DRENROZA-775699 format. One record per atom (N, C-alpha, C): z negated, y negated, x negated; residue number from 1; residue in three letters. Coordinates in steps of 0.2 Angstrom, whole numbers, plus 5000, padded with zeros to 4 digits. Atoms other than C-alpha are relative to their C-alpha. Layout:
DRENROZA-775699
<site><zz>Z</zz><yy>Y</yy><xx>X</xx><resi>NUM</resi><resn>ALA</resn></site>
...
***
This chain:
DRENROZA-775699
<site><zz>5001</zz><yy>4996</yy><xx>5006</xx><resi>1</resi><resn>MET</resn></site>
<site><zz>3879</zz><yy>5154</yy><xx>4912</xx><resi>1</resi><resn>MET</resn></site>
<site><zz>5005</zz><yy>4997</yy><xx>4994</xx><resi>1</resi><resn>MET</resn></site>
<site><zz>4996</zz><yy>5003</yy><xx>5006</xx><resi>2</resi><resn>THR</resn></site>
<site><zz>3885</zz><yy>5147</yy><xx>4895</xx><resi>2</resi><resn>THR</resn></site>
<site><zz>5004</zz><yy>5006</yy><xx>4997</xx><resi>2</resi><resn>THR</resn></site>
<site><zz>4996</zz><yy>4994</yy><xx>5003</xx><resi>3</resi><resn>GLY</resn></site>
<site><zz>3899</zz><yy>5158</yy><xx>4888</xx><resi>3</resi><resn>GLY</resn></site>
<site><zz>5007</zz><yy>4998</yy><xx>5000</xx><resi>3</resi><resn>GLY</resn></site>
<site><zz>4993</zz><yy>5000</yy><xx>5000</xx><resi>4</resi><resn>LEU</resn></site>
<site><zz>3917</zz><yy>5161</yy><xx>4885</xx><resi>4</resi><resn>LEU</resn></site>
<site><zz>5003</zz><yy>5006</yy><xx>5004</xx><resi>4</resi><resn>LEU</resn></site>
<site><zz>4998</zz><yy>4995</yy><xx>4996</xx><resi>5</resi><resn>TYR</resn></site>
<site><zz>3926</zz><yy>5171</yy><xx>4898</xx><resi>5</resi><resn>TYR</resn></site>
<site><zz>5007</zz><yy>5001</yy><xx>5000</xx><resi>5</resi><resn>TYR</resn></site>
<site><zz>4993</zz><yy>4998</yy><xx>5000</xx><resi>6</resi><resn>PHE</resn></site>
<site><zz>3942</zz><yy>5181</yy><xx>4898</xx><resi>6</resi><resn>PHE</resn></site>
<site><zz>5001</zz><yy>5005</yy><xx>5005</xx><resi>6</resi><resn>PHE</resn></site>
<site><zz>4998</zz><yy>4996</yy><xx>4994</xx><resi>7</resi><resn>PHE</resn></site>
<site><zz>3950</zz><yy>5189</yy><xx>4913</xx><resi>7</resi><resn>PHE</resn></site>
<site><zz>5007</zz><yy>5003</yy><xx>4999</xx><resi>7</resi><resn>PHE</resn></site>
<site><zz>4993</zz><yy>4997</yy><xx>5000</xx><resi>8</resi><resn>ASP</resn></site>
<site><zz>3964</zz><yy>5201</yy><xx>4915</xx><resi>8</resi><resn>ASP</resn></site>
<site><zz>5004</zz><yy>4997</yy><xx>5006</xx><resi>8</resi><resn>ASP</resn></site>
<site><zz>4996</zz><yy>5003</yy><xx>4994</xx><resi>9</resi><resn>SER</resn></site>
<site><zz>3978</zz><yy>5197</yy><xx>4928</xx><resi>9</resi><resn>SER</resn></site>
<site><zz>4997</zz><yy>5001</yy><xx>5007</xx><resi>9</resi><resn>SER</resn></site>
<site><zz>5003</zz><yy>4998</yy><xx>4994</xx><resi>10</resi><resn>ARG</resn></site>
<site><zz>3968</zz><yy>5205</yy><xx>4942</xx><resi>10</resi><resn>ARG</resn></site>
<site><zz>4996</zz><yy>4994</yy><xx>5003</xx><resi>10</resi><resn>ARG</resn></site>
<site><zz>5004</zz><yy>5006</yy><xx>4998</xx><resi>11</resi><resn>VAL</resn></site>
<site><zz>3958</zz><yy>5188</yy><xx>4943</xx><resi>11</resi><resn>VAL</resn></site>
<site><zz>5004</zz><yy>4996</yy><xx>5005</xx><resi>11</resi><resn>VAL</resn></site>
<site><zz>4996</zz><yy>5004</yy><xx>4995</xx><resi>12</resi><resn>TRP</resn></site>
<site><zz>3973</zz><yy>5181</yy><xx>4953</xx><resi>12</resi><resn>TRP</resn></site>
<site><zz>5000</zz><yy>5003</yy><xx>5007</xx><resi>12</resi><resn>TRP</resn></site>
<site><zz>5001</zz><yy>4997</yy><xx>4994</xx><resi>13</resi><resn>GLU</resn></site>
<site><zz>3970</zz><yy>5194</yy><xx>4966</xx><resi>13</resi><resn>GLU</resn></site>
<site><zz>4993</zz><yy>4999</yy><xx>5003</xx><resi>13</resi><resn>GLU</resn></site>
<site><zz>5007</zz><yy>5001</yy><xx>4998</xx><resi>14</resi><resn>ILE</resn></site>
<site><zz>3951</zz><yy>5190</yy><xx>4967</xx><resi>14</resi><resn>ILE</resn></site>
<site><zz>5000</zz><yy>4993</yy><xx>5003</xx><resi>14</resi><resn>ILE</resn></site>
<site><zz>5001</zz><yy>5007</yy><xx>4998</xx><resi>15</resi><resn>LEU</resn></site>
<site><zz>3952</zz><yy>5171</yy><xx>4968</xx><resi>15</resi><resn>LEU</resn></site>
<site><zz>5002</zz><yy>4999</yy><xx>5007</xx><resi>15</resi><resn>LEU</resn></site>
<site><zz>4999</zz><yy>5002</yy><xx>4993</xx><resi>16</resi><resn>PRO</resn></site>
<site><zz>3960</zz><yy>5170</yy><xx>4985</xx><resi>16</resi><resn>PRO</resn></site>
<site><zz>4995</zz><yy>5002</yy><xx>5005</xx><resi>16</resi><resn>PRO</resn></site>
<site><zz>5005</zz><yy>4998</yy><xx>4995</xx><resi>17</resi><resn>GLY</resn></site>
<site><zz>3946</zz><yy>5180</yy><xx>4993</xx><resi>17</resi><resn>GLY</resn></site>
<site><zz>4993</zz><yy>4997</yy><xx>4999</xx><resi>17</resi><resn>GLY</resn></site>
<site><zz>5007</zz><yy>5003</yy><xx>5001</xx><resi>18</resi><resn>LEU</resn></site>
<site><zz>3932</zz><yy>5169</yy><xx>4987</xx><resi>18</resi><resn>LEU</resn></site>
<site><zz>4999</zz><yy>4994</yy><xx>5005</xx><resi>18</resi><resn>LEU</resn></site>
<site><zz>5002</zz><yy>5005</yy><xx>4995</xx><resi>19</resi><resn>GLU</resn></site>
<site><zz>3923</zz><yy>5157</yy><xx>4998</xx><resi>19</resi><resn>GLU</resn></site>
<site><zz>4997</zz><yy>4994</yy><xx>4995</xx><resi>19</resi><resn>GLU</resn></site>
<site><zz>5004</zz><yy>5005</yy><xx>5004</xx><resi>20</resi><resn>PRO</resn></site>
<site><zz>3918</zz><yy>5140</yy><xx>4990</xx><resi>20</resi><resn>PRO</resn></site>
<site><zz>4993</zz><yy>5000</yy><xx>5001</xx><resi>20</resi><resn>PRO</resn></site>
<site><zz>5007</zz><yy>5001</yy><xx>5000</xx><resi>21</resi><resn>SER</resn></site>
<site><zz>3900</zz><yy>5137</yy><xx>4986</xx><resi>21</resi><resn>SER</resn></site>
<site><zz>4998</zz><yy>4994</yy><xx>5004</xx><resi>21</resi><resn>SER</resn></site>
<site><zz>5003</zz><yy>5006</yy><xx>4997</xx><resi>22</resi><resn>ASP</resn></site>
<site><zz>3888</zz><yy>5124</yy><xx>4993</xx><resi>22</resi><resn>ASP</resn></site>
<site><zz>5003</zz><yy>4994</yy><xx>4997</xx><resi>22</resi><resn>ASP</resn></site>
<site><zz>4997</zz><yy>5006</yy><xx>5003</xx><resi>23</resi><resn>ARG</resn></site>
<site><zz>3896</zz><yy>5113</yy><xx>4980</xx><resi>23</resi><resn>ARG</resn></site>
<site><zz>5007</zz><yy>4999</yy><xx>5001</xx><resi>23</resi><resn>ARG</resn></site>
<site><zz>4993</zz><yy>5000</yy><xx>4998</xx><resi>24</resi><resn>ASP</resn></site>
<site><zz>3913</zz><yy>5116</yy><xx>4988</xx><resi>24</resi><resn>ASP</resn></site>
<site><zz>5004</zz><yy>5002</yy><xx>4994</xx><resi>24</resi><resn>ASP</resn></site>
<site><zz>4996</zz><yy>4997</yy><xx>5006</xx><resi>25</resi><resn>GLU</resn></site>
<site><zz>3919</zz><yy>5125</yy><xx>4972</xx><resi>25</resi><resn>GLU</resn></site>
<site><zz>5000</zz><yy>5007</yy><xx>5000</xx><resi>25</resi><resn>GLU</resn></site>
<site><zz>5000</zz><yy>4993</yy><xx>5001</xx><resi>26</resi><resn>LEU</resn></site>
<site><zz>3924</zz><yy>5142</yy><xx>4968</xx><resi>26</resi><resn>LEU</resn></site>
<site><zz>4996</zz><yy>5001</yy><xx>4993</xx><resi>26</resi><resn>LEU</resn></site>
<site><zz>5004</zz><yy>4999</yy><xx>5006</xx><resi>27</resi><resn>GLU</resn></site>
<site><zz>3911</zz><yy>5150</yy><xx>4956</xx><resi>27</resi><resn>GLU</resn></site>
<site><zz>5002</zz><yy>5006</yy><xx>4996</xx><resi>27</resi><resn>GLU</resn></site>
<site><zz>4998</zz><yy>4995</yy><xx>5004</xx><resi>28</resi><resn>ILE</resn></site>
<site><zz>3914</zz><yy>5160</yy><xx>4941</xx><resi>28</resi><resn>ILE</resn></site>
<site><zz>4995</zz><yy>5006</yy><xx>5000</xx><resi>28</resi><resn>ILE</resn></site>
<site><zz>5004</zz><yy>4994</yy><xx>4999</xx><resi>29</resi><resn>THR</resn></site>
<site><zz>3899</zz><yy>5171</yy><xx>4945</xx><resi>29</resi><resn>THR</resn></site>
<site><zz>5002</zz><yy>5004</yy><xx>5005</xx><resi>29</resi><resn>THR</resn></site>
<site><zz>4997</zz><yy>4996</yy><xx>4994</xx><resi>30</resi><resn>ASP</resn></site>
<site><zz>3908</zz><yy>5176</yy><xx>4961</xx><resi>30</resi><resn>ASP</resn></site>
<site><zz>5005</zz><yy>5004</yy><xx>4997</xx><resi>30</resi><resn>ASP</resn></site>
<site><zz>4994</zz><yy>4997</yy><xx>5003</xx><resi>31</resi><resn>VAL</resn></site>
<site><zz>3923</zz><yy>5181</yy><xx>4951</xx><resi>31</resi><resn>VAL</resn></site>
<site><zz>4997</zz><yy>5006</yy><xx>4996</xx><resi>31</resi><resn>VAL</resn></site>
<site><zz>5003</zz><yy>4995</yy><xx>5004</xx><resi>32</resi><resn>MET</resn></site>
<site><zz>3912</zz><yy>5191</yy><xx>4939</xx><resi>32</resi><resn>MET</resn></site>
<site><zz>4997</zz><yy>5006</yy><xx>5004</xx><resi>32</resi><resn>MET</resn></site>
<site><zz>5003</zz><yy>4996</yy><xx>4996</xx><resi>33</resi><resn>ASN</resn></site>
<site><zz>3903</zz><yy>5199</yy><xx>4953</xx><resi>33</resi><resn>ASN</resn></site>
<site><zz>5005</zz><yy>5005</yy><xx>5003</xx><resi>33</resi><resn>ASN</resn></site>
<site><zz>4995</zz><yy>4996</yy><xx>4998</xx><resi>34</resi><resn>ARG</resn></site>
<site><zz>3919</zz><yy>5206</yy><xx>4959</xx><resi>34</resi><resn>ARG</resn></site>
<site><zz>5002</zz><yy>5006</yy><xx>4995</xx><resi>34</resi><resn>ARG</resn></site>
<site><zz>4999</zz><yy>4996</yy><xx>5006</xx><resi>35</resi><resn>TYR</resn></site>
<site><zz>3922</zz><yy>5214</yy><xx>4942</xx><resi>35</resi><resn>TYR</resn></site>
<site><zz>4994</zz><yy>5005</yy><xx>5000</xx><resi>35</resi><resn>TYR</resn></site>
<site><zz>5006</zz><yy>4996</yy><xx>5000</xx><resi>36</resi><resn>VAL</resn></site>
<site><zz>3904</zz><yy>5221</yy><xx>4943</xx><resi>36</resi><resn>VAL</resn></site>
<site><zz>5001</zz><yy>5006</yy><xx>5006</xx><resi>36</resi><resn>VAL</resn></site>
<site><zz>4999</zz><yy>4995</yy><xx>4995</xx><resi>37</resi><resn>GLU</resn></site>
<site><zz>3908</zz><yy>5229</yy><xx>4960</xx><resi>37</resi><resn>GLU</resn></site>
<site><zz>5004</zz><yy>5006</yy><xx>4999</xx><resi>37</resi><resn>GLU</resn></site>
<site><zz>4995</zz><yy>4995</yy><xx>5002</xx><resi>38</resi><resn>HIS</resn></site>
<site><zz>3922</zz><yy>5238</yy><xx>4953</xx><resi>38</resi><resn>HIS</resn></site>
<site><zz>4999</zz><yy>5004</yy><xx>4993</xx><resi>38</resi><resn>HIS</resn></site>
<site><zz>5003</zz><yy>4997</yy><xx>5007</xx><resi>39</resi><resn>ARG</resn></site>
<site><zz>3912</zz><yy>5243</yy><xx>4937</xx><resi>39</resi><resn>ARG</resn></site>
<site><zz>5006</zz><yy>4999</yy><xx>4995</xx><resi>39</resi><resn>ARG</resn></site>
<site><zz>4995</zz><yy>5002</yy><xx>5004</xx><resi>40</resi><resn>GLU</resn></site>
<site><zz>3925</zz><yy>5233</yy><xx>4927</xx><resi>40</resi><resn>GLU</resn></site>
<site><zz>4998</zz><yy>4994</yy><xx>4995</xx><resi>40</resi><resn>GLU</resn></site>
<site><zz>5003</zz><yy>5006</yy><xx>5004</xx><resi>41</resi><resn>LEU</resn></site>
<site><zz>3914</zz><yy>5220</yy><xx>4919</xx><resi>41</resi><resn>LEU</resn></site>
<site><zz>4998</zz><yy>5002</yy><xx>4993</xx><resi>41</resi><resn>LEU</resn></site>
<site><zz>5003</zz><yy>4998</yy><xx>5007</xx><resi>42</resi><resn>GLU</resn></site>
<site><zz>3911</zz><yy>5221</yy><xx>4900</xx><resi>42</resi><resn>GLU</resn></site>
<site><zz>4998</zz><yy>4993</yy><xx>4997</xx><resi>42</resi><resn>GLU</resn></site>
<site><zz>5002</zz><yy>5006</yy><xx>5003</xx><resi>43</resi><resn>PHE</resn></site>
<site><zz>3902</zz><yy>5208</yy><xx>4889</xx><resi>43</resi><resn>PHE</resn></site>
<site><zz>4998</zz><yy>5002</yy><xx>4993</xx><resi>43</resi><resn>PHE</resn></site>
<site><zz>5002</zz><yy>5000</yy><xx>5007</xx><resi>44</resi><resn>VAL</resn></site>
<site><zz>3898</zz><yy>5205</yy><xx>4871</xx><resi>44</resi><resn>VAL</resn></site>
<site><zz>4996</zz><yy>4994</yy><xx>4999</xx><resi>44</resi><resn>VAL</resn></site>
<site><zz>5004</zz><yy>5006</yy><xx>5002</xx><resi>45</resi><resn>GLU</resn></site>
<site><zz>3884</zz><yy>5194</yy><xx>4865</xx><resi>45</resi><resn>GLU</resn></site>
<site><zz>5002</zz><yy>4998</yy><xx>4993</xx><resi>45</resi><resn>GLU</resn></site>
<site><zz>4998</zz><yy>5003</yy><xx>5006</xx><resi>46</resi><resn>ILE</resn></site>
<site><zz>3888</zz><yy>5182</yy><xx>4851</xx><resi>46</resi><resn>ILE</resn></site>
<site><zz>4994</zz><yy>4996</yy><xx>4998</xx><resi>46</resi><resn>ILE</resn></site>
<site><zz>5006</zz><yy>5003</yy><xx>5003</xx><resi>47</resi><resn>ASP</resn></site>
<site><zz>3874</zz><yy>5176</yy><xx>4840</xx><resi>47</resi><resn>ASP</resn></site>
<site><zz>5003</zz><yy>4993</yy><xx>4998</xx><resi>47</resi><resn>ASP</resn></site>
<site><zz>4998</zz><yy>5007</yy><xx>5002</xx><resi>48</resi><resn>GLY</resn></site>
<site><zz>3874</zz><yy>5157</yy><xx>4836</xx><resi>48</resi><resn>GLY</resn></site>
<site><zz>4998</zz><yy>4995</yy><xx>5005</xx><resi>48</resi><resn>GLY</resn></site>
<site><zz>5001</zz><yy>5006</yy><xx>4996</xx><resi>49</resi><resn>TYR</resn></site>
<site><zz>3872</zz><yy>5140</yy><xx>4844</xx><resi>49</resi><resn>TYR</resn></site>
<site><zz>5004</zz><yy>5000</yy><xx>5006</xx><resi>49</resi><resn>TYR</resn></site>
<site><zz>4996</zz><yy>5001</yy><xx>4994</xx><resi>50</resi><resn>TRP</resn></site>
<site><zz>3877</zz><yy>5139</yy><xx>4862</xx><resi>50</resi><resn>TRP</resn></site>
<site><zz>4997</zz><yy>4994</yy><xx>5004</xx><resi>50</resi><resn>TRP</resn></site>
<site><zz>5002</zz><yy>5006</yy><xx>4997</xx><resi>51</resi><resn>GLY</resn></site>
<site><zz>3876</zz><yy>5122</yy><xx>4871</xx><resi>51</resi><resn>GLY</resn></site>
<site><zz>5004</zz><yy>4999</yy><xx>5006</xx><resi>51</resi><resn>GLY</resn></site>
<site><zz>4996</zz><yy>5001</yy><xx>4994</xx><resi>52</resi><resn>ASP</resn></site>
<site><zz>3881</zz><yy>5118</yy><xx>4889</xx><resi>52</resi><resn>ASP</resn></site>
<site><zz>5001</zz><yy>4992</yy><xx>5001</xx><resi>52</resi><resn>ASP</resn></site>
<site><zz>4999</zz><yy>5007</yy><xx>5000</xx><resi>53</resi><resn>ALA</resn></site>
<site><zz>3888</zz><yy>5100</yy><xx>4888</xx><resi>53</resi><resn>ALA</resn></site>
<site><zz>5001</zz><yy>4997</yy><xx>5007</xx><resi>53</resi><resn>ALA</resn></site>
<site><zz>4999</zz><yy>5003</yy><xx>4993</xx><resi>54</resi><resn>GLY</resn></site>
<site><zz>3890</zz><yy>5099</yy><xx>4907</xx><resi>54</resi><resn>GLY</resn></site>
<site><zz>4993</zz><yy>5000</yy><xx>5003</xx><resi>54</resi><resn>GLY</resn></site>
<site><zz>5007</zz><yy>5000</yy><xx>4997</xx><resi>55</resi><resn>GLU</resn></site>
<site><zz>3871</zz><yy>5102</yy><xx>4910</xx><resi>55</resi><resn>GLU</resn></site>
<site><zz>4997</zz><yy>4993</yy><xx>5001</xx><resi>55</resi><resn>GLU</resn></site>
<site><zz>5003</zz><yy>5007</yy><xx>5000</xx><resi>56</resi><resn>SER</resn></site>
<site><zz>3865</zz><yy>5084</yy><xx>4907</xx><resi>56</resi><resn>SER</resn></site>
<site><zz>5003</zz><yy>4996</yy><xx>4995</xx><resi>56</resi><resn>SER</resn></site>
<site><zz>4998</zz><yy>5005</yy><xx>5005</xx><resi>57</resi><resn>ILE</resn></site>
<site><zz>3869</zz><yy>5069</yy><xx>4897</xx><resi>57</resi><resn>ILE</resn></site>
<site><zz>4997</zz><yy>5002</yy><xx>4993</xx><resi>57</resi><resn>ILE</resn></site>
<site><zz>5003</zz><yy>4999</yy><xx>5006</xx><resi>58</resi><resn>ASP</resn></site>
<site><zz>3856</zz><yy>5074</yy><xx>4884</xx><resi>58</resi><resn>ASP</resn></site>
<site><zz>5003</zz><yy>5007</yy><xx>4997</xx><resi>58</resi><resn>ASP</resn></site>
<site><zz>4997</zz><yy>4994</yy><xx>5002</xx><resi>59</resi><resn>ALA</resn></site>
<site><zz>3864</zz><yy>5092</yy><xx>4883</xx><resi>59</resi><resn>ALA</resn></site>
<site><zz>5007</zz><yy>4998</yy><xx>4997</xx><resi>59</resi><resn>ALA</resn></site>
<site><zz>4993</zz><yy>5002</yy><xx>5003</xx><resi>60</resi><resn>TYR</resn></site>
<site><zz>3881</zz><yy>5083</yy><xx>4880</xx><resi>60</resi><resn>TYR</resn></site>
<site><zz>4999</zz><yy>4997</yy><xx>4993</xx><resi>60</resi><resn>TYR</resn></site>
<site><zz>5001</zz><yy>5003</yy><xx>5006</xx><resi>61</resi><resn>TYR</resn></site>
<site><zz>3874</zz><yy>5073</yy><xx>4866</xx><resi>61</resi><resn>TYR</resn></site>
<site><zz>4998</zz><yy>5005</yy><xx>4995</xx><resi>61</resi><resn>TYR</resn></site>
<site><zz>5002</zz><yy>4995</yy><xx>5005</xx><resi>62</resi><resn>GLU</resn></site>
<site><zz>3866</zz><yy>5088</yy><xx>4858</xx><resi>62</resi><resn>GLU</resn></site>
<site><zz>5006</zz><yy>5004</yy><xx>4998</xx><resi>62</resi><resn>GLU</resn></site>
<site><zz>4994</zz><yy>4996</yy><xx>5001</xx><resi>63</resi><resn>VAL</resn></site>
<site><zz>3882</zz><yy>5098</yy><xx>4859</xx><resi>63</resi><resn>VAL</resn></site>
<site><zz>5005</zz><yy>4996</yy><xx>4995</xx><resi>63</resi><resn>VAL</resn></site>
<site><zz>4996</zz><yy>5004</yy><xx>5004</xx><resi>64</resi><resn>ASN</resn></site>
<site><zz>3891</zz><yy>5083</yy><xx>4852</xx><resi>64</resi><resn>ASN</resn></site>
<site><zz>4998</zz><yy>4999</yy><xx>4993</xx><resi>64</resi><resn>ASN</resn></site>
<site><zz>5003</zz><yy>5001</yy><xx>5007</xx><resi>65</resi><resn>ASP</resn></site>
<site><zz>3879</zz><yy>5081</yy><xx>4837</xx><resi>65</resi><resn>ASP</resn></site>
<site><zz>5001</zz><yy>5007</yy><xx>4997</xx><resi>65</resi><resn>ASP</resn></site>
<site><zz>4999</zz><yy>4994</yy><xx>5003</xx><resi>66</resi><resn>PHE</resn></site>
<site><zz>3881</zz><yy>5100</yy><xx>4834</xx><resi>66</resi><resn>PHE</resn></site>
<site><zz>5007</zz><yy>5000</yy><xx>4997</xx><resi>66</resi><resn>PHE</resn></site>
<site><zz>4993</zz><yy>5000</yy><xx>5002</xx><resi>67</resi><resn>VAL</resn></site>
<site><zz>3900</zz><yy>5098</yy><xx>4833</xx><resi>67</resi><resn>VAL</resn></site>
<site><zz>5001</zz><yy>4996</yy><xx>4994</xx><resi>67</resi><resn>VAL</resn></site>
<site><zz>4999</zz><yy>5004</yy><xx>5005</xx><resi>68</resi><resn>ARG</resn></site>
<site><zz>3899</zz><yy>5084</yy><xx>4822</xx><resi>68</resi><resn>ARG</resn></site>
<site><zz>4996</zz><yy>5002</yy><xx>4993</xx><resi>68</resi><resn>ARG</resn></site>
<site><zz>5003</zz><yy>4997</yy><xx>5006</xx><resi>69</resi><resn>GLY</resn></site>
<site><zz>3889</zz><yy>5094</yy><xx>4810</xx><resi>69</resi><resn>GLY</resn></site>
<site><zz>4992</zz><yy>4999</yy><xx>4999</xx><resi>69</resi><resn>GLY</resn></site>
<site><zz>5007</zz><yy>5001</yy><xx>5000</xx><resi>70</resi><resn>ARG</resn></site>
<site><zz>3871</zz><yy>5089</yy><xx>4814</xx><resi>70</resi><resn>ARG</resn></site>
<site><zz>4996</zz><yy>5005</yy><xx>5004</xx><resi>70</resi><resn>ARG</resn></site>
<site><zz>5004</zz><yy>4995</yy><xx>4996</xx><resi>71</resi><resn>ARG</resn></site>
<site><zz>3858</zz><yy>5101</yy><xx>4820</xx><resi>71</resi><resn>ARG</resn></site>
<site><zz>4997</zz><yy>4997</yy><xx>5006</xx><resi>71</resi><resn>ARG</resn></site>
<site><zz>5004</zz><yy>5003</yy><xx>4993</xx><resi>72</resi><resn>PRO</resn></site>
<site><zz>3851</zz><yy>5099</yy><xx>4838</xx><resi>72</resi><resn>PRO</resn></site>
<site><zz>4993</zz><yy>4998</yy><xx>4998</xx><resi>72</resi><resn>PRO</resn></site>
<site><zz>5007</zz><yy>5002</yy><xx>5000</xx><resi>73</resi><resn>GLY</resn></site>
<site><zz>3836</zz><yy>5089</yy><xx>4839</xx><resi>73</resi><resn>GLY</resn></site>
<site><zz>4998</zz><yy>4995</yy><xx>4994</xx><resi>73</resi><resn>GLY</resn></site>
<site><zz>5001</zz><yy>5004</yy><xx>5006</xx><resi>74</resi><resn>ARG</resn></site>
<site><zz>3838</zz><yy>5080</yy><xx>4822</xx><resi>74</resi><resn>ARG</resn></site>
<site><zz>5005</zz><yy>4994</yy><xx>5000</xx><resi>74</resi><resn>ARG</resn></site>
<site><zz>4996</zz><yy>5006</yy><xx>5001</xx><resi>75</resi><resn>ALA</resn></site>
<site><zz>3844</zz><yy>5062</yy><xx>4820</xx><resi>75</resi><resn>ALA</resn></site>
<site><zz>5004</zz><yy>5000</yy><xx>4994</xx><resi>75</resi><resn>ALA</resn></site>
<site><zz>4996</zz><yy>5001</yy><xx>5006</xx><resi>76</resi><resn>GLY</resn></site>
<site><zz>3858</zz><yy>5057</yy><xx>4808</xx><resi>76</resi><resn>GLY</resn></site>
<site><zz>5003</zz><yy>5006</yy><xx>4997</xx><resi>76</resi><resn>GLY</resn></site>
***
């Protein structure tokens, strides 16, 4: 999920109880699911362009172009 995440200090209590995924990494969705289980997750949707530079090399270049002031999908 593309987004910007903020957590309170309770995240440090949650992390040790998580199991690594098949990628051998702790997953942010598992952290958020713990907050959901305690009915403590809140979110706000922000309008505008969102790009995941880690998705692929093409996505990286698209985000790079956007940051440099070019519209996604347009050259120059």
